[in-house]
Structures are given as structure tokens and as C-alpha cells.
C-alpha positions as CSV (number, residue, x, y, z in Angstrom):
1,M,-48.0,-10.3,-26.3
2,V,-46.6,-13.9,-25.7
3,V,-49.4,-16.6,-25.1
4,P,-49.3,-20.4,-24.5
5,E,-50.8,-22.5,-26.4
6,K,-54.4,-24.1,-25.4
7,G,-54.2,-28.0,-23.8
8,A,-49.9,-27.4,-23.6
9,Q,-48.5,-29.4,-20.7
10,F,-45.5,-27.3,-18.8
11,C,-42.5,-28.4,-16.8
12,C,-42.9,-27.9,-13.2
13,P,-40.2,-25.5,-12.1
14,E,-39.1,-27.3,-9.0
15,C,-39.1,-31.1,-10.4
16,G,-38.9,-30.6,-14.0
17,K,-42.0,-32.9,-14.6
18,L,-44.5,-32.5,-17.1
19,C,-47.7,-31.1,-15.6
20,P,-51.2,-29.9,-16.8
21,G,-51.7,-26.0,-16.7
22,Y,-53.7,-24.3,-13.8
23,D,-54.1,-20.7,-15.3
24,T,-52.0,-18.1,-16.5
25,R,-50.9,-14.5,-15.2
26,E,-49.8,-11.8,-17.3
27,R,-46.4,-10.6,-16.7
28,C,-44.1,-7.6,-18.0
29,W,-40.4,-7.8,-18.3
30,R,-38.2,-4.6,-19.2
31,H,-36.2,-5.5,-22.7
32,L,-33.1,-3.9,-24.1
33,D,-34.4,-0.9,-26.1
34,T,-35.3,-1.1,-29.8
35,C,-34.2,1.8,-31.8
36,Q,-33.8,3.7,-28.8
37,Y,-37.5,3.0,-27.6
38,Q,-38.1,1.2,-24.2
39,T,-39.3,-2.0,-25.1
40,I,-41.2,-4.0,-22.8
41,L,-42.3,-7.9,-23.1
42,V,-45.7,-9.0,-22.4
43,A,-46.8,-12.5,-21.9
44,N,-49.6,-14.8,-20.4
45,V,-47.3,-17.2,-18.2
46,P,-49.0,-20.4,-17.3
47,R,-49.1,-21.9,-14.0
48,V,-49.0,-25.7,-13.4
49,N,-50.5,-28.2,-11.1
50,C,-47.6,-30.1,-9.7
51,R,-48.9,-33.4,-7.6
52,E,-46.0,-33.0,-5.7
53,H,-45.2,-29.2,-5.6
54,G,-48.9,-27.7,-6.0
55,V,-49.3,-24.7,-8.2
56,R,-46.5,-23.2,-9.6
57,Q,-45.7,-20.5,-12.3
58,V,-43.4,-21.9,-15.0
59,N,-40.1,-20.4,-15.7
60,V,-39.5,-18.6,-19.2
61,P,-36.9,-18.5,-21.2
62,W,-36.0,-15.2,-21.7
63,A,-35.6,-14.2,-17.7
64,E,-34.7,-15.3,-14.3
65,P,-37.4,-16.6,-12.1
66,G,-38.8,-13.6,-10.2
67,S,-37.3,-11.1,-12.2
68,N,-38.5,-7.8,-13.9
69,F,-35.8,-8.0,-16.6
70,T,-35.3,-9.7,-19.6
71,A,-31.7,-12.1,-19.0
72,L,-30.6,-9.9,-21.8
73,L,-31.0,-6.6,-20.1
74,E,-29.4,-8.1,-17.1
75,A,-26.5,-9.2,-18.6
76,L,-26.1,-5.4,-20.5
77,V,-26.1,-3.8,-16.4
78,I,-23.8,-6.4,-15.2
79,T,-21.4,-5.6,-18.2
80,W,-21.4,-1.8,-17.5
81,L,-21.0,-2.2,-13.8
82,L,-18.2,-4.4,-14.0
83,A,-16.6,-1.7,-16.2
84,Q,-16.9,0.1,-12.7
85,A,-19.5,2.5,-14.1
86,S,-21.4,3.6,-10.9
87,I,-25.5,2.1,-10.5
88,K,-26.5,6.1,-10.7
89,K,-25.0,6.2,-14.2
90,V,-26.0,2.8,-15.1
91,A,-29.7,4.0,-14.0
92,K,-29.8,7.1,-15.9
93,Q,-28.2,5.7,-18.9
94,L,-31.1,3.1,-19.2
95,Q,-33.8,5.1,-17.4
96,L,-34.0,2.6,-14.6
97,A,-34.6,3.1,-11.2
98,W,-31.3,3.4,-8.7
99,D,-32.9,0.5,-6.6
100,E,-33.7,-1.8,-9.8
101,V,-29.9,-1.4,-10.9
102,D,-28.8,-2.1,-7.2
103,G,-31.4,-5.2,-7.4
104,I,-30.0,-6.7,-10.6
105,M,-26.5,-6.2,-9.1
106,Q,-27.6,-7.9,-5.5
107,C,-29.2,-10.8,-7.8
108,A,-26.0,-11.1,-9.7
109,M,-23.6,-11.4,-6.7
110,Q,-25.8,-14.1,-4.9
111,R,-26.0,-16.1,-8.4
112,G,-22.2,-16.1,-8.7
113,L,-21.6,-17.0,-5.0
114,L,-24.0,-20.5,-5.5
115,R,-22.5,-21.2,-8.5
116,R,-18.6,-20.4,-7.4
117,Q,-16.8,-23.8,-7.0
118,R,-14.1,-24.3,-4.1
119,V,-10.6,-24.6,-5.4
120,K,-7.1,-25.2,-3.0
121,L,-5.7,-21.8,-2.3
122,V,-1.7,-21.6,-2.7
123,R,-0.7,-18.0,-2.7
124,I,-3.2,-16.0,-0.6
125,G,-3.4,-12.0,0.1
126,I,-4.6,-10.6,3.2
127,D,-5.8,-7.2,3.8
128,E,-8.2,-4.4,5.1
129,T,-9.5,-1.5,4.1
130,A,-11.7,1.6,5.3
131,F,-15.3,2.2,3.6
132,Q,-16.0,5.4,5.9
133,R,-13.7,7.7,7.4
134,C,-14.9,6.7,11.1
135,H,-12.5,4.2,10.5
136,E,-15.2,1.6,9.8
137,Y,-13.1,-1.4,8.4
138,V,-13.6,-4.8,6.2
139,A,-11.2,-7.7,5.8
140,F,-10.8,-9.5,2.8
141,V,-8.7,-12.5,1.4
142,T,-7.6,-12.7,-2.1
143,D,-6.3,-15.7,-4.7
144,L,-3.2,-14.2,-5.6
145,D,-3.0,-16.9,-8.4
146,R,-6.2,-16.3,-9.8
147,R,-6.3,-12.5,-8.9
148,R,-9.9,-12.7,-7.0
149,G,-11.4,-12.4,-3.9
150,V,-12.2,-15.4,-1.8
151,Y,-13.6,-13.7,1.6
152,V,-14.6,-10.3,3.3
153,A,-15.4,-9.9,6.9
154,D,-16.2,-7.1,8.9
155,D,-13.7,-5.3,10.9
156,R,-10.0,-5.7,10.8
157,K,-10.0,-8.0,14.3
158,R,-8.1,-11.1,14.9
159,E,-11.3,-12.9,14.9
160,S,-12.2,-11.8,11.4
161,L,-9.4,-13.7,9.9
162,D,-10.1,-16.4,12.4
163,A,-13.2,-17.1,10.4
164,F,-11.6,-17.4,7.4
165,F,-9.1,-20.2,8.2
166,R,-11.9,-22.0,9.8
167,S,-13.8,-22.5,7.2
168,L,-10.7,-24.4,5.6
169,D,-10.1,-28.2,6.2
170,P,-6.8,-29.1,7.0
171,E,-5.9,-30.3,3.4
172,D,-6.7,-26.6,2.3
173,L,-4.7,-25.3,5.0
174,A,-1.8,-27.5,4.4
175,S,-2.0,-26.5,0.2
176,I,-1.1,-22.9,1.2
177,E,2.4,-21.6,0.3
178,A,2.1,-17.7,0.5
179,V,0.5,-15.6,3.0
180,A,1.2,-12.0,1.8
181,M,-0.1,-9.0,4.5
182,D,0.4,-5.9,5.4
183,M,1.9,-5.5,8.9
184,W,-1.4,-4.7,10.9
185,G,-0.7,-6.9,14.1
186,A,-3.8,-8.5,14.2
187,F,-3.6,-10.7,11.2
188,I,-0.1,-12.1,11.8
189,P,-0.9,-13.9,15.0
190,S,-4.3,-15.4,13.2
191,A,-2.2,-16.3,10.0
192,A,0.7,-17.9,12.0
193,E,-1.9,-20.1,14.2
194,H,-3.8,-21.4,11.6
195,A,-1.4,-21.6,8.7
196,P,1.2,-24.6,9.1
197,E,4.9,-23.6,8.9
198,A,3.6,-19.9,9.0
199,D,7.1,-18.5,9.8
200,R,7.9,-19.3,6.5
201,K,4.8,-18.7,4.7
202,I,4.3,-15.0,5.9
203,W,5.6,-12.2,3.7
204,F,5.0,-8.3,3.9
205,D,4.6,-6.8,0.5
206,K,6.8,-3.6,-0.7
207,F,3.7,-1.4,-1.4
208,H,2.9,-1.2,2.3
209,V,6.3,-0.6,3.3
210,A,6.4,1.8,0.3
211,M,3.3,3.7,2.1
212,H,4.7,3.9,5.6
213,L,7.6,5.3,3.5
214,G,6.0,8.0,1.7
215,D,4.0,9.2,5.2
216,A,7.3,9.5,6.9
217,V,8.7,11.7,4.0
218,D,5.9,13.7,3.9
219,R,5.5,14.1,8.1
220,V,9.4,15.1,7.7
221,R,8.5,17.7,4.8
222,R,5.8,19.6,7.1
223,H,7.9,19.7,10.0
224,E,10.8,21.4,7.8
225,H,8.7,23.4,6.0
226,K,7.1,24.6,9.4
227,A,10.8,25.4,10.5
228,L,11.6,27.3,7.4
229,L,8.5,29.5,7.3
230,A,9.3,30.7,10.5
231,E,12.9,32.1,9.2
232,G,11.0,33.5,6.2
233,D,12.3,30.5,3.4
234,D,8.7,29.3,1.8
235,S,10.9,26.8,-0.3
236,L,8.9,23.8,0.6
237,K,5.8,25.4,-0.5
238,G,3.4,23.1,-2.5
239,S,6.2,20.8,-3.1
240,R,4.1,17.5,-1.4
241,Y,3.5,16.0,-4.7
242,L,6.8,16.2,-6.0
243,W,8.1,14.3,-3.1
244,L,5.4,11.7,-3.1
245,A,5.3,10.9,-6.9
246,K,7.3,8.8,-8.6
247,P,10.0,10.2,-10.6
248,D,8.7,9.0,-13.9
249,N,5.3,10.6,-13.4
250,L,7.2,14.0,-13.6
251,D,7.0,16.4,-16.3
252,A,9.9,18.3,-17.4
253,A,8.7,21.4,-15.3
254,Q,8.0,19.3,-12.2
255,T,11.5,17.4,-12.8
256,G,13.4,20.6,-12.7
257,A,11.7,22.3,-9.8
258,F,12.1,18.9,-7.8
259,N,15.7,19.0,-8.7
260,A,16.3,22.6,-7.5
261,L,15.0,21.3,-4.1
262,Y,16.9,18.2,-4.0
263,E,19.8,20.1,-4.3
264,M,19.2,22.4,-1.3
265,N,20.3,19.6,0.9
266,L,17.0,19.4,2.9
267,R,16.2,17.0,5.4
268,T,13.0,16.2,3.3
269,G,15.6,15.1,0.3
270,R,17.4,12.6,2.8
271,A,14.0,11.3,3.7
272,W,13.0,10.9,0.3
273,T,16.5,9.3,-0.4
274,L,16.0,6.6,1.9
275,K,12.6,5.8,0.8
276,E,13.8,5.4,-3.1
277,T,16.8,3.3,-1.7
278,T,14.1,0.8,-0.5
279,M,12.6,0.5,-3.8
280,C,15.8,-0.5,-5.2
281,I,16.1,-3.3,-2.3
282,C,13.0,-4.3,-3.4
283,R,13.7,-5.1,-6.7
284,R,16.2,-8.0,-5.6
285,V,15.4,-11.2,-6.6
286,R,17.0,-13.1,-4.3
287,R,15.4,-13.3,-0.8
288,S,18.5,-13.7,1.1
289,C,20.2,-10.4,-0.5
290,G,17.3,-8.5,0.1
291,R,17.5,-9.6,4.0
292,A,21.2,-8.4,3.8
293,A,20.3,-5.2,2.2
294,W,17.5,-4.3,4.3
295,K,19.6,-4.9,7.7
296,A,22.2,-2.1,6.1
297,W,19.2,0.1,5.1
298,I,18.0,0.1,8.6
299,A,21.1,0.8,10.1
300,K,21.4,3.8,7.9
301,A,17.9,5.0,8.6
302,M,18.5,4.5,12.6
303,R,21.5,7.1,12.0
304,S,19.5,9.4,9.8
305,R,18.0,11.6,12.9
306,L,14.8,11.6,10.8
307,E,12.7,10.6,13.6
308,P,9.3,9.5,10.9
309,V,11.9,7.3,9.1
310,K,13.5,6.3,12.2
311,K,10.1,4.9,13.2
312,V,9.5,3.2,9.7
313,A,12.9,1.5,9.9
314,R,12.1,0.3,13.8
315,M,8.8,-1.2,12.2
316,I,10.8,-2.7,9.2
317,R,13.1,-4.4,11.4
318,E,10.1,-6.1,13.8
319,H,8.9,-7.2,10.4
320,L,12.1,-8.3,8.5
321,W,11.6,-11.8,8.5
322,G,8.8,-11.5,6.3
323,I,9.1,-8.8,3.9
324,T,9.5,-9.8,0.2
325,N,9.3,-7.8,-3.3
326,A,5.9,-9.5,-3.7
327,T,2.9,-7.7,-5.5
328,G,-0.3,-8.2,-3.0
329,E,-1.5,-4.9,-3.1
330,S,-3.6,-4.3,-6.6
331,P,-7.1,-5.9,-5.2
332,N,-7.0,-2.9,-2.9
333,A,-6.0,-0.8,-5.8
334,I,-9.0,-2.0,-7.5
335,I,-11.4,-1.5,-4.4
336,Q,-10.8,2.2,-4.2
337,R,-11.7,2.8,-7.5
338,I,-14.6,0.7,-6.7
339,K,-15.3,3.1,-3.8
340,R,-14.6,6.4,-5.8
341,A,-16.8,5.2,-8.6
342,A,-19.7,4.8,-6.0
343,C,-19.1,7.7,-4.2
344,G,-18.9,5.8,-0.8
345,F,-20.8,3.1,0.9
346,R,-23.5,4.0,3.7
347,N,-22.6,0.3,5.4
348,R,-20.5,-2.7,5.3
349,D,-23.1,-5.1,3.5
350,R,-23.5,-3.1,0.6
351,F,-19.5,-2.8,0.4
352,R,-18.8,-6.6,1.0
353,N,-21.3,-7.2,-1.8
354,A,-19.8,-5.0,-3.6
355,I,-15.8,-6.6,-3.4
356,Y,-17.5,-10.1,-4.2
357,F,-18.9,-8.4,-7.6
358,H,-16.1,-7.0,-8.7
359,L,-13.5,-9.2,-7.3
360,G,-14.8,-12.5,-7.1
361,G,-14.1,-13.9,-10.1
362,L,-18.0,-14.8,-10.1
363,D,-20.3,-16.2,-12.8
364,L,-22.7,-13.3,-12.4
365,Y,-24.7,-13.1,-15.9
366,P,-27.9,-15.0,-16.1
367,A,-27.6,-18.4,-17.6
368,S,-30.6,-17.5,-20.3
369,A,-28.5,-14.6,-21.4
370,G,-25.9,-16.9,-23.1
371,V,-23.0,-15.0,-21.6
372,T,-20.0,-17.3,-19.9
373,H,-17.9,-14.4,-19.5
374,T,-16.4,-13.7,-15.7
375,K,-14.9,-11.3,-14.3
376,A,-11.7,-11.7,-12.0
């Protein structure tokens, strides 16, 4: 047990002035395990009688104020959570309750937000993602240069994004040079209204184009598979992955099966070819060359007589002014891994806090832990 010296004076936790002792209170903190044995730190923590702030309990150097865990244990929990281990797994490994691990995570996130310094945004990404199957969404803004989330809002309405732009002063808005987003209609007018010269700065990344085209290929496959089954032909049975996967990700057997299907001159094969052609266009460096290639692709897609592909072509034609080969989807991929690790979220607050924790680039660790690493 740690006990204070008699007659010693201590600093007031509010103003830092030396004050006379008032009394002591016994407190316990869970510490890192010692030789695989659970370790509890016990101390008689003094309280001081400050003339300005009254009776206050002094801060201890090994734990954050109000915490039941030492800073080193909190740092270990934060490190494991940042490695995208689930709260349940960390709690089981350290023999803690789920609520205790979640409490450490929430305190770390709040601590990081308080420490976060405002920086000028140059390139931002805007996206939305569902956290439940019943179309419950959150919108988030990412600093693409620092690869960290800077804003999370409920829903995916225009008002969700308007609140972010209104939080910036005119100088910050003027510093934005590029706004990457998907083709969700609610976000485009918000960015166009608030970002100066938005028509030049807004662009739509290739990952969203690829997502829409992949869905179009799958729709063509399902329709054709149904028609072939009616004729007694099950050639497309079980081939969904072959058409949607990247060719480099297929093994030798899968490549052979795909080539055999492709040589059958199916409608699905034509849709797949159109999808893969767009990936070549996205690798073009010059935007002017890419736009000419997109126009040629749109004309070819509209002649394909494949309605799902034509639908995507019409969408691309409407947004051609902003399509580029820029990459802005990686934060969303990280968010999907966070959701899988957590087995989903019950409410937006927890989901929003998890995004800030993992993607906020925050200084999450307790100061007394001596850890300065931040997770971007």
C-alpha cells in the first residue's frame, strides 16, 4: 500500500497551488499483471483543503483522474483496441468486464478530441456508411492528406454535411483544394454551396464507379443465369465470385473456370469487359485524356443493350465533370473492418465514437503512461 508522509503538502488538482492535507481516502487501481497474476495497486490518496476550490482529492502520477486503472493498463487496452481487436476479446484477455474496456475506449476518445489541434484542410473525402441493416447511416469527412477522420454526423442528408462546412471559417473553406465523394445526391449540393469554386474541386473516385459497375455485372449475371436455367443450362451456377473478383486474386483453377465461361460469349462476359475497361481508364494520369476515354466508354456502354450497365453509364455521364482516378475509399474499408470486429453497432453514438477512436488520428493515451504514439 502507498501512504503519504505525515504533514506533507500537496498540489490542488484545480490550480496547482500547494495546500495543507485534509484527510486520506483508500483507493484501488487495476495494474498490469505481474507474472500472470492480477495486480491491484492500493493507496491512501490525500485530499487537500484549497482556499479557492475547497476540499479536493489530489491527482496520482500513475493514473488519470477518476480512473480505476493505472495509465499503463489503459495504454495496453488502447493499443490492443487500435489493432482492431474487439472489446469482447480485449476484456477476455485481461479479465476485465466489457463495460470497463468500453469505458477506457470512450475516455481515450474524449481525451483525444480535447487534445486535437485545428489544422487547415486541403484535400477532404466525404462518404457515408450504414451501421445497421435497416438503412441507418452516418456521414463522415476525412482529411485525405493526413488520412484521418475529422467529422462524423448522423444520417446522410444534406444537413449532415452542411453542419461540417458551417463549422469552418471562410479562410478554412478557401484552403480546401479538392473534395472527393461518392455520387450521393445529398452531398453534392452541400459541397457546391460552401466550397469556393466547387465545380473545379469536386471529384468522384474510381472505387465508387467500380462498386456500381460490379453490381451491374452481377445483375446481368443473375438475369442471364435465370434465362439459361430455363433452357437447362447451368453454366453460370456458382460463378458469382469469378465475375466480381480481381483477375489477379484468382488461383489457377478459378482462372481456368473463368476463361471457359468468358469464351462462351455470354452477356455477363460483355458486362465484365466493360467494367474492366473502366479500370484502365482510371489509370490515366491526365484528366483531359481520361474524360475523352470516358465519353467513348459511355457511348459503347449505351450500345451494349445491357440495361444495368447502361444505367451506370447514364450515372457516369451525369457526373463526368467530377470523375477522377483519385483514391478516397480506404477510410471506408477500415470502417467496415471496425464493424466486423465489433459484430455491428446498436446505435450511432457508439459507431461515431469508434470512427473517431480508430480514424481520428487522436492522441489517445494517458499522459502519465509516457506513450506519445497516435493512430491515424
